[in-house]
FINU-818791 format. One line per 8 residues: number of its first residue (from 1); for each residue x, y, z of C-alpha. Coordinates in pm, 1 decimal, m for minus. Layout:
<tiros>
NUM = X:Y:Z  ...
</tiros>
This chain:
<tiros>
1 = 1425.3:m330.6:331.1  1084.0:m285.3:176.4  867.9:m9.0:323.4  494.0:m80.7:342.1  226.8:175.1:426.8  m23.6:m4.2:647.9  m288.4:260.5:583.2  m310.3:188.5:208.5
9 = m668.2:148.1:70.3  m840.8:m89.4:314.3  m578.6:m26.5:582.6  m640.0:m343.7:783.5  m448.9:m639.6:919.6  m427.2:m816.6:583.8  m145.8:m579.6:485.2  53.8:m702.0:783.7
17 = m10.5:m1071.8:720.2  65.5:m1063.6:347.6  378.6:m855.6:408.2  504.7:m1100.8:670.2  440.8:m1402.9:447.4  616.1:m1241.7:150.3  906.9:m1133.0:365.9  956.3:m1494.0:477.0
25 = 918.1:m1629.7:122.9  1151.9:m1378.5:m45.4  1400.6:m1334.4:238.1  1344.1:m958.8:219.9  1328.7:m748.7:539.9  1018.7:m531.6:573.1  912.5:m227.6:771.9  536.6:m177.5:805.0
33 = 418.2:162.2:921.8  74.3:297.7:1014.4  m43.5:m54.8:1100.7  m423.7:m77.7:1098.2  m444.0:299.3:1109.0  m788.5:288.7:945.2  m935.3:96.6:1239.1  m1109.0:241.9:1544.1
41 = m842.0:84.5:1763.7  m528.5:106.7:1545.6  m203.0:m82.1:1591.9  m124.9:m442.2:1670.3  m388.0:m654.1:1844.2  m325.3:m1003.9:1987.3  m395.5:m1188.8:1661.1  m163.8:m954.4:1468.9
49 = 110.7:m998.7:1726.7  70.9:m1375.2:1701.1  86.8:m1357.8:1321.8  414.9:m1167.6:1346.3  557.2:m1404.0:1605.0  443.5:m1705.9:1406.7  622.6:m1572.8:1097.8  939.0:m1520.9:1302.2
57 = 910.5:m1863.3:1463.1  891.9:m2059.4:1138.6  1206.1:m1896.3:1000.1  1408.7:m1782.4:1300.5  1340.0:m1420.9:1207.2  1386.0:m1106.9:1415.9  1102.5:m869.5:1509.2  1134.8:m508.5:1620.4
65 = 827.7:m328.2:1750.5  616.4:m638.6:1812.8  419.4:m494.1:2102.9  49.9:m447.4:2171.8  m76.1:m126.2:2014.5  238.3:m67.1:1810.0  180.3:110.0:1478.0  516.5:12.9:1328.9
73 = 693.7:m319.6:1291.0  1025.2:m428.5:1140.5  1086.5:m788.2:1042.3  1412.9:m951.8:937.0  1336.4:m1305.1:811.9  1556.4:m1613.3:827.7  1527.4:m1944.7:645.0  1198.8:m2134.8:661.9
81 = 1210.4:m2433.2:895.8  948.1:m2709.5:876.0  846.6:m2860.8:1207.9  582.5:m2880.2:1479.2  446.6:m2548.1:1596.6  198.3:m2415.8:1850.4  57.8:m2067.1:1793.9  m156.1:m1951.5:2086.4
89 = m312.1:m1608.8:2038.6  m401.4:m1602.7:2409.6  m48.0:m1673.8:2530.0  m12.4:m1326.9:2684.4  m371.6:m1207.5:2725.0  m713.6:m1368.1:2688.7  m828.2:m1313.6:2331.0  m1054.2:m1452.4:2061.3
97 = m806.4:m1346.8:1792.9  m856.9:m1538.9:1471.6  m667.2:m1864.8:1422.7  m763.4:m1857.7:1053.0  m582.4:m1529.3:997.3  m270.3:m1654.5:1173.4  m278.8:m1963.8:953.4  m296.6:m1738.2:646.3
105 = 41.7:m1594.1:742.7  232.4:m1921.2:774.3  54.4:m2173.5:549.9  225.7:m2097.3:220.3  577.6:m2063.4:366.9  535.0:m2398.6:543.0  399.0:m2558.5:224.9  714.4:m2451.5:40.7
113 = 955.0:m2550.8:319.5  1042.1:m2887.5:162.8  916.9:m3113.7:444.2  591.4:m3164.2:630.2  484.6:m2944.6:921.6  214.7:m2959.7:1184.7  65.8:m2647.2:1341.0  m170.6:m2627.1:1637.2
121 = m343.3:m2288.5:1655.7  m536.6:m2172.9:1961.6  m777.0:m1879.9:1975.2  m1090.8:m1780.0:1788.5  m1230.0:m2006.9:1518.2  m1564.4:m1833.2:1456.6  m1515.8:m1461.8:1516.5  m1615.4:m1139.8:1336.1
129 = m1412.8:m997.5:1046.7  m1240.2:m1326.2:978.8  m1299.3:m1637.7:767.3  m1434.5:m1912.3:989.6  m1243.7:m2233.8:1043.8  m1516.7:m2409.9:840.9  m1451.0:m2173.4:550.0  m1076.3:m2242.1:554.0
137 = m1134.2:m2617.2:573.2  m1415.5:m2650.3:318.8  m1358.6:m2363.4:73.3  m1007.6:m2219.7:83.0  m799.8:m2538.3:112.0  m993.6:m2714.2:m169.3  m942.7:m2402.8:m385.2  m562.2:m2407.5:m360.3
145 = m529.7:m2788.4:m368.1  m509.9:m2798.1:m752.8  m211.4:m2564.0:m726.9  m26.6:m2822.5:m519.1  m109.0:m2709.5:m164.6  m164.7:m3023.8:38.4  m296.6:m2936.3:381.5  m550.3:m3104.3:606.8
153 = m722.0:m2929.1:893.0  m913.1:m3051.7:1197.2  m1129.5:m2832.7:1417.6  m1080.3:m2973.1:1767.1  m1272.2:m2705.0:1952.7  m1462.3:m2391.5:1855.0  m1363.9:m2050.9:1986.4  m1610.2:m1760.5:1995.4
161 = m1582.2:m1396.5:2094.7  m1490.0:m1283.4:2356.3  m1292.9:m1566.6:2521.7  m1176.5:m1771.5:2222.7  m1024.3:m2095.9:2342.5  m1075.2:m2279.5:2014.2  m819.8:m2513.8:1858.5  m747.6:m2606.2:1500.1
169 = m471.0:m2838.3:1384.5  m324.5:m2825.6:1036.2  m86.4:m3072.9:873.8  96.0:m2918.1:579.4  266.2:m3149.4:331.4  542.6:m3020.1:100.5  401.9:m2864.0:m215.6  549.2:m2920.5:m561.8
177 = 781.1:m2645.8:m678.0  680.3:m2437.8:m856.3  310.5:m2416.0:m776.1  70.4:m2485.7:m1058.8  m138.1:m2193.6:m1192.1  m505.9:m2160.8:m1109.7  m750.0:m2115.0:m1396.3  m1120.7:m2095.9:m1318.4
185 = m1351.4:m1926.6:m1566.3  m1691.3:m2072.3:m1479.1  m1843.0:m2200.8:m1157.7  m2002.3:m2492.3:m1336.9  m2322.1:m2661.3:m1224.0  m2420.6:m2656.9:m857.5  m2347.1:m3002.3:m713.5  m2473.9:m2952.2:m359.8
193 = m2580.5:m2681.0:m118.5  m2545.2:m2737.5:254.6  m2653.1:m2531.7:555.6  m2460.9:m2604.0:875.4  m2612.3:m2447.6:1185.7  m2434.4:m2489.8:1518.0  m2443.7:m2384.6:1880.9  m2199.2:m2412.0:2168.5
201 = m2330.6:m2423.6:2526.6  m2668.8:m2294.4:2412.2  m3001.7:m2470.4:2340.6  m3001.4:m2674.1:2019.1  m3331.9:m2507.4:1932.8  m3135.9:m2195.5:1835.6  m2943.6:m2395.0:1575.3  m3269.8:m2546.2:1453.4
209 = m3425.2:m2202.1:1408.5  m3122.1:m2083.8:1212.8  m3126.7:m2393.2:993.9  m3502.1:m2379.7:933.0  m3491.8:m2014.8:831.7  m3196.7:m2060.8:597.3  m3327.3:m2374.8:427.4  m3675.4:m2220.9:389.3
217 = m3543.5:m1910.5:215.8  m3317.1:m2113.2:m12.8  m3595.9:m2353.7:m100.4  m3815.8:m2058.0:m194.9  m3553.7:m1973.9:m457.6  m3589.5:m2316.1:m615.4  m3278.5:m2460.0:m452.5  m3251.4:m2788.4:m262.7
225 = m3029.3:m2728.4:40.5  m2941.4:m2996.6:292.0  m2965.4:m2876.0:651.0  m2756.9:m2995.9:943.4  m2760.0:m2886.9:1307.3  m2464.3:m2938.6:1538.2  m2361.4:m2892.0:1897.4  m1991.1:m2804.1:1902.7
233 = m1741.0:m2814.3:2186.8  m1624.3:m2474.4:2311.3  m1519.4:m2308.8:2636.8  m1761.6:m2026.9:2559.8  m2106.8:m1970.0:2416.1  m2178.2:m1902.1:2052.8  m2372.1:m1983.8:1738.3  m2297.6:m1978.3:1367.7
241 = m2464.3:m2051.3:1036.8  m2243.8:m2160.6:747.4  m2363.6:m2210.7:390.0  m2138.5:m2422.5:170.5  m2200.2:m2437.7:m204.4  m2001.6:m2680.6:m418.3  m1998.5:m2622.4:m792.0  m1823.1:m2827.8:m1057.7
249 = m1516.6:m2601.4:m1059.5  m1512.8:m2416.6:m726.9  m1660.8:m2395.6:m378.3  m1807.4:m2089.1:m209.0  m1889.0:m2024.1:155.0  m2093.7:m1773.9:353.2  m2100.5:m1739.5:731.4  m2286.9:m1546.9:998.8
257 = m2238.5:m1538.6:1375.2  m2478.6:m1507.3:1662.9  m2441.3:m1255.3:1942.6  m2632.1:m1141.0:2248.8  m2965.9:m991.7:2143.5  m2939.4:m1114.1:1783.1  m3224.2:m1338.8:1675.8  m3145.3:m1677.1:1523.0
265 = m3344.1:m1581.7:1212.7  m3125.1:m1277.4:1156.2  m2811.3:m1492.7:1176.5  m2956.4:m1717.7:907.7  m3061.1:m1421.0:695.6  m2709.3:m1277.1:693.4  m2561.3:m1602.6:565.4  m2837.8:m1649.7:306.6
273 = m2811.2:m1289.1:184.4  m2438.8:m1336.1:125.5  m2497.7:m1653.4:m72.6  m2779.8:m1501.9:m280.1  m2568.6:m1201.6:m380.7  m2312.3:m1447.9:m510.1  m2571.2:m1682.0:m665.4  m2743.0:m1400.3:m854.3
281 = m2417.3:m1252.9:m980.3  m2131.7:m1366.8:m1196.6  m1780.6:m1486.1:m1130.3  m1646.2:m1809.0:m986.0  m1461.1:m1691.3:m675.1  m1665.7:m1561.0:m386.2  m1555.3:m1222.4:m245.0  m1360.9:m1378.1:43.2
289 = m1180.2:m1639.2:m163.0  m1058.0:m1388.3:m420.5  m824.9:m1196.7:m188.4  m708.9:m1513.6:m11.3  m569.3:m1680.1:m325.9  m382.2:m1372.9:m454.4  m48.3:m1465.8:m298.2  m67.7:m1819.3:m436.2
297 = m136.6:m1695.1:m789.1  158.7:m1457.5:m767.0  405.4:m1734.4:m681.7  278.0:m1998.7:m925.6  425.6:m2087.7:m1262.3  271.3:m1927.5:m1570.4  m53.6:m1735.1:m1606.3  m338.4:m1773.5:m1363.4
305 = m681.4:m1631.7:m1435.4  m993.2:m1646.8:m1221.1  m1329.7:m1477.4:m1254.4  m1447.9:m1261.4:m965.3  m1790.2:m1216.7:m810.0  m1679.5:m884.3:m659.0  m1377.8:m655.1:m644.7  m1348.4:m555.3:m280.0
313 = m1115.1:m307.0:m114.7  m966.0:m607.6:64.3  m873.2:m756.6:m273.3  m733.3:m428.9:m407.8  m521.0:m390.2:m95.8  m378.9:m739.9:m119.5  m292.6:m695.2:m488.0  m104.8:m376.8:m401.7
321 = 95.9:m540.1:m120.9  206.8:m829.7:m340.7  317.7:m589.9:m615.0  541.6:m408.0:m364.6  740.9:m727.0:m309.6  736.2:m902.9:m645.4  810.9:m799.0:m1005.4  460.9:m879.4:m1124.2
329 = 146.7:m693.7:m1224.8  m213.2:m797.8:m1164.3  m481.1:m708.5:m1416.0  m856.0:m696.4:m1356.8  m1034.1:m713.8:m1691.3  m1403.7:m640.4:m1748.4  m1596.4:m807.9:m2026.7  m1890.7:m641.5:m2206.1
337 = m2137.6:m834.1:m1992.3  m1998.1:m697.4:m1667.5  m1787.4:m996.5:m1571.0  m1443.4:m946.6:m1419.5  m1133.1:m1160.3:m1456.9  m817.8:m1137.0:m1247.5  m501.4:m1223.1:m1440.9  m138.7:m1250.7:m1335.9
345 = 175.2:m1426.4:m1454.7  343.1:m1569.2:m1146.1  714.5:m1562.5:m1068.7  743.6:m1944.1:m1038.9  907.5:m1922.9:m697.4  1171.0:m2176.6:m597.6  1311.3:m2155.3:m247.8  1675.5:m2247.1:m176.6
353 = 1727.2:m2594.7:m26.8
</tiros>
């Protein structure tokens, strides 16, 4: 059994999710202690419980300590089983826990299961401290597609804090074994820049204000964004602004959420500020994408190398977790101009039939 310290570096829920995924993929039992101890409300929250139960469900694994507020969890995995799954973060208590983060736990195991799977996830789709469903669909999945990950996602309904109630459906086709390496040195030329501004059960004028502010600021920088306003279905109220940038070699995404008392212009500014930090810097992978692809690089065949726009604590934490499970070593190299490249030689994983 591998012992993982959940308080390491960033000390958040990503340690739990990566540990669960690697436990399923390697067949290695894991004990995770001090879960989310760095958070104001430590221990397992609904989305973390659902991630653990989802991991157990797809492989017939056994969980010990999977209770709300628990700071320690033991997991004994079984063999991955493709199929049809429903993961509802609100099954026991109303919650806007992130569906995207639950999907992070099970996507790669299901992709390597040998047959297609379909997963319906219910909960939050646009919630704080989590990649939005739009980001997963339009940035993350296209990023890992060249490696052989074939997954399609539909957003049936948006879920906002505090009630959630959103639904996303993902069809995961079997990936080639082993996964292909990922090698991205340059972003390439900007092909298009899109601002998506949406509201649920609120006046469309809020979305228009968000869109107008974002497109105005981007235009001032000499860019040519395309703006789009949407009204999305949701059981609750909410707004979001999502900036999607497609370059020749990679996509990047930047989101901001509305909340009570937060002006539409501020929502737009947060998304634009995130994009401009990336646009004015170097590196192909945006800060969110970097830590999300780590596990895929580790399991691919041969050397992967990607340039980074930032080295976050989230990334450092995820690198550390993967190295606890696998006989690999990640390297972050700096060039004289300040650029950073993440390198790793993957283990070329092949799961038993």
